[in-house]
C-alpha positions in Angstrom: 12.8 -10.5 2.2 8.8 -12.0 1.4 6.1 -9.6 0.4 3.6 -12.8 0.9 2.5 -12.3 4.5 1.4 -8.6 3.4 -1.0 -9.3 0.4 -4.1 -9.6 0.9 -6.1 -11.9 -2.0 -9.9 -12.2 -2.9 -10.7 -15.8 -4.0 -14.1 -15.2 -5.4 -16.4 -18.6 -5.6 -19.9 -19.0 -5.3 -19.4 -22.7 -3.8 -17.9 -22.5 0.0 -15.9 -25.2 -0.1 -14.2 -24.5 -3.5 -13.5 -21.2 -1.4 -11.8 -22.8 1.6 -10.0 -25.1 -0.3 -8.1 -21.9 -2.3 -7.7 -20.4 0.4 -5.7 -23.0 2.4 -4.0 -24.1 -0.6 -3.1 -20.3 -0.8 -1.9 -20.7 3.2 0.2 -23.3 2.5 2.7 -20.6 0.5 2.3 -18.3 3.7 -0.2 -15.9 2.1 -2.6 -16.1 5.4 -4.3 -12.4 4.5 -7.7 -13.8 2.5 -10.7 -12.7 1.7 -13.9 -14.6 0.6 -16.9 -13.7 -2.1 -19.9 -15.6 -2.6 -20.8 -14.0 -5.2 -19.3 -11.3 -8.3 -21.7 -9.0 -7.0 -20.2 -9.2 -3.3 -16.7 -9.2 -4.9 -17.6 -5.6 -6.9 -18.6 -4.8 -3.3 -15.5 -5.2 -1.7 -13.2 -3.9 -4.7 -15.1 -1.3 -4.0 -16.6 -1.2 -8.1 -19.9 0.7 -8.6 -22.4 -1.4 -10.7 -24.4 -0.4 -13.4 -26.1 3.2 -12.6 -24.3 3.7 -9.4 -20.9 6.1 -9.9 -18.0 5.5 -7.7 -19.7 7.5 -4.4 -22.5 5.5 -4.0 -19.7 2.8 -3.5 -19.8 1.7 0.0 -17.5 -0.2 1.7 -15.1 -1.4 -0.7 -11.8 -1.9 0.5 -9.8 -1.3 -2.9 -6.7 -2.6 -1.6 -6.4 -6.2 -2.5 -3.1 -7.0 -4.1 -5.2 -9.8 -6.6 -8.4 -11.2 -7.3 -8.9 -15.1 -7.5 -12.1 -15.3 -9.8 -14.3 -18.1 -10.8 -16.2 -18.1 -14.4 -19.1 -19.8 -13.4 -21.5 -18.0 -11.1 -24.8 -17.9 -11.1 -25.3 -13.9 -10.0 -23.5 -12.6 -12.6 -20.2 -14.6 -14.1 -16.7 -14.4 -14.0 -16.3 -12.6 -17.3 -18.5 -9.6 -16.5 -16.8 -9.5 -12.9 -13.4 -8.9 -14.8 -14.4 -6.5 -16.9 -16.1 -4.3 -14.7 -13.2 -4.0 -13.0 -11.2 -3.5 -15.5 -13.4 -0.2 -16.1 -13.0 1.2 -12.1 -10.2 3.2 -12.3 -9.6 1.7 -8.8 -9.1 -1.8 -10.3 -7.9 -0.8 -13.6 -4.8 -2.7 -12.9 -5.6 -5.0 -10.0 -4.3 -8.6 -11.0 -6.6 -11.2 -11.8 -6.4 -15.1 -11.9 -9.6 -16.7 -13.3 -11.0 -20.4 -12.5 -12.5 -22.8 -15.1 -14.1 -26.5 -14.9 -13.3 -26.5 -18.6 -10.0 -25.7 -20.7 -12.7 -24.3 -23.5 -10.3 -22.2 -25.9 -13.3 -19.9 -26.7 -14.3 -19.5 -23.5 -10.8 -19.2 -22.1 -10.4 -16.2 -25.2 -13.2 -14.1 -23.5 -11.2 -14.5 -20.2 -8.2 -12.9 -22.2 -10.5 -10.2 -23.5 -11.8 -9.7 -20.8 -9.3 -8.3 -18.8 -7.4 -11.7 -16.9 -4.1 -11.6 -16.4 -3.9 -15.7 -16.2 -5.7 -18.6 -15.6 -6.1 -21.8 -14.2 -8.0 -25.0 -14.4 -10.3 -27.0 -11.7 -9.3 -29.2 -10.0 -6.9 -27.0 -8.5 -3.1 -27.8 -8.6 -1.1 -26.1 -5.5 2.1 -25.7 -7.1 0.7 -23.9 -9.7 -1.5 -21.5 -8.1 1.2 -20.9 -5.7 3.8 -19.9 -8.7 0.6 -18.1 -11.0 0.0 -16.1 -7.7 3.5 -15.4 -7.0 4.5 -14.8 -10.6 1.4 -11.7 -10.6 2.5 -10.1 -7.4 5.6 -9.9 -8.9 4.7 -8.4 -12.1 2.1 -5.5 -10.3 5.1 -4.9 -7.9 7.1 -4.1 -10.3 4.8 -1.7 -12.7 4.5 0.1 -9.5 7.7 0.9 -9.4 7.8 2.0 -13.6 5.0 3.9 -13.4 6.8 5.7 -9.6 9.9 6.0 -12.0 8.0 7.6 -15.1 6.4 9.8 -12.9 9.6 10.7 -11.6 11.0 11.4 -14.7 8.1 13.3 -16.2 8.6 15.4 -13.3 11.7 16.1 -14.0 11.6 16.8 -17.1 8.7 19.6 -16.7 11.3 21.0 -14.0 14.4 20.7 -17.1 12.3 22.2 -19.0 10.6 24.9 -16.8 14.4 26.0 -15.8 14.1 25.2 -12.5 15.5 22.3 -10.1 15.3 19.7 -7.3 11.8 18.4 -9.0 12.5 14.8 -8.1 9.9 12.5 -6.4 13.2 10.8 -4.7 14.5 12.6 -1.5 18.6 12.3 -2.4 19.1 12.4 1.7 17.2 9.3 1.9 16.2 7.6 -1.0 12.6 7.7 0.4 9.5 9.3 -0.9 9.5 13.1 -0.9 6.4 15.3 0.5 5.0 15.6 -2.5 4.3 12.1 -3.0 2.5 12.1 0.3 0.3 15.1 -0.7 -0.5 13.6 -4.4 -2.2 10.9 -2.3 -4.0 13.0 -0.1 -4.8 14.3 -3.4 -5.7 10.8 -5.3 -7.5 9.9 -2.5 -9.9 12.7 -2.2 -10.6 12.2 -5.9 -12.0 8.6 -5.6 -13.6 8.8 -2.2 -10.8 6.5 -0.5 -9.9 6.9 3.4 -6.4 6.4 4.5 -4.2 5.6 7.8 -1.8 8.4 8.1 1.1 8.6 10.4 4.2 10.6 11.3 8.0 9.7 12.5 10.1 12.2 14.5 13.2 12.2 15.7 13.5 13.0 19.6 15.6 16.3 19.9 16.9 15.8 16.2 18.0 19.5 15.6 19.7 18.7 19.6 21.8 15.6 17.8 22.5 17.9 14.7 23.9 20.3 17.2 26.6 18.3 18.9 27.4 16.1 15.8 26.9 18.3 13.1 24.7 18.5 9.8 27.1 15.9 8.3 26.4 13.2 10.7 22.1 14.2 11.3 21.5 13.4 7.3 24.1 9.9 8.1 21.6 9.9 11.0 18.0 10.0 8.5 19.5 8.4 6.3 20.4 5.2 8.6 16.6 4.9 9.9 15.3 5.4 5.8 16.7 2.1 5.5 15.9 0.5 9.2 13.0 1.4 7.3 12.8 0.2 4.1 13.2 -3.2 6.2 10.5 -3.5 8.1 7.2 -5.7 6.3 4.3 -3.1 5.4 1.7 -3.2 3.8 1.9 -3.3 0.0 -0.1 0.4 -1.0 1.5 1.9 2.0 4.0 4.6 1.4 7.1 6.1 3.5 8.2 10.1 3.0 10.6 12.1 4.1 9.1 15.1 6.1 11.5 17.2 6.8 14.6 16.7 9.0 14.6 13.7 11.6 10.9 13.2 10.6 8.8 10.4 8.3 5.2 10.3 7.7 3.0 7.3 6.5 0.5 6.6 4.0 -1.9 4.1 4.0 -4.9 4.6 1.1 -7.6 2.3 1.8 -7.1 1.2 4.6 -10.5 0.7 7.2 -8.6 2.3 9.9 -5.2 2.9 11.6 -4.0 -0.4 13.0 -1.7 -1.9 10.3 -0.3 1.4 10.4 0.3 1.9 14.2 1.4 -1.7 14.4 4.4 -0.6 11.7 4.9 2.5 13.6 6.3 0.3 17.0 8.1 -2.3 15.0 9.6 0.9 13.6 10.5 1.9 17.1 11.0 -0.7 18.7 14.3 -1.8 15.4 15.9 1.8 16.6 15.9 1.3 19.7 18.0 -2.6 19.3 19.9 -0.8 16.9 20.9 1.5 19.9 22.5 4.8 18.6 23.9 6.8 21.0 22.4 10.8 20.9 24.3 12.1 23.0 22.3 15.6 23.4 18.5 14.3 24.8 17.0 14.6 27.7 15.0 11.8 26.4 17.2 9.1 26.2 21.6 8.1 26.2 19.7 6.8 22.7 18.0 8.2 19.4 14.1 7.8 20.0 11.4 8.1 17.7 7.9 9.6 18.8 5.1 8.3 16.9 1.2 9.1 15.9 -0.9 8.3 13.8 -5.2 8.8 12.4 -7.4 7.6 10.5 -8.9 9.9 8.3 -11.7 10.1 6.1 -10.7 11.2 2.3 -11.2 15.0 2.7 -10.2 15.5 5.5 -6.7 13.8 5.6 -5.1 16.9 4.8 -6.4 18.6 7.9 -5.4 15.0 10.0 -1.5 15.1 8.3 -1.1 18.7 9.4 -3.0 18.1 12.9 0.1 15.6 13.7 2.6 17.5 12.7 1.2 20.3 14.7 -0.1 18.8 17.5 4.1 16.4 17.4 5.8 19.5 17.5 3.8 20.3 20.1 4.2 17.5 22.8 8.2 17.1 22.1 8.4 21.3 23.3 6.2 20.3 26.4 8.7 17.7 27.1 11.3 19.3 27.0 
């Protein structure tokens, strides 16, 4: 399943016509979520990178959730080399893929681009096939880097557990193969440290306990596994995470999201996918089939933990009142 529609790309070019050409070429490759920055300072602000003399806390309105930056080298306010170098110094954009654009094949300039931290470069005028190939390759490498980092973190936790003689410390839930709730807590902590807001959501199987009572615990586990597989097949923003939250319960978090709309839309797709599957329930007053209760909210970095707890509490109360 293609990831293109979910990849948010920032094009940085001080020439409006050139930026629009790049955007149109990306659209031909089914990349439609494109932002444009008219110069280096605007690019840094959009990415949440502090300028000289600023701290991370002073950056207001940073998006921080781009999948890739396409960066022109020659710009009047601050050139692409310096923009790239500043991004590599910021924890928020240290590993963000950067594709440089240049109007020259000057070897020294290209060496400087790589030294500044660029991942790849293209010369102008831009060739559509080469541009799309470079973009897809960099996105693929970034996704693999993220998966590898998660696996490495999981191994660290498991190794620590072995050293301490503890069990069950894996970051992956063995029942659903989704991330454990611990990951949600880590992401919330990271958002607080980086002063990033997030959208957060909850999906709960309606009358899950009643389903388990009728069909047995083994069938309830199989239901959770089936739902997890369906969730994983639904397109989502690259940095949105789905975690196993408990029996018949799943939580989602979208770090850096400016609002909850994208997560709410994903929730609706998840509910529709479960309804279309028409999984027999047999012990619910809500429906003869398995259904989901979905809630979502947006919160600032210091309210995320309370918001997550509130989602769980309000969902539990709402489902009790419907009985």
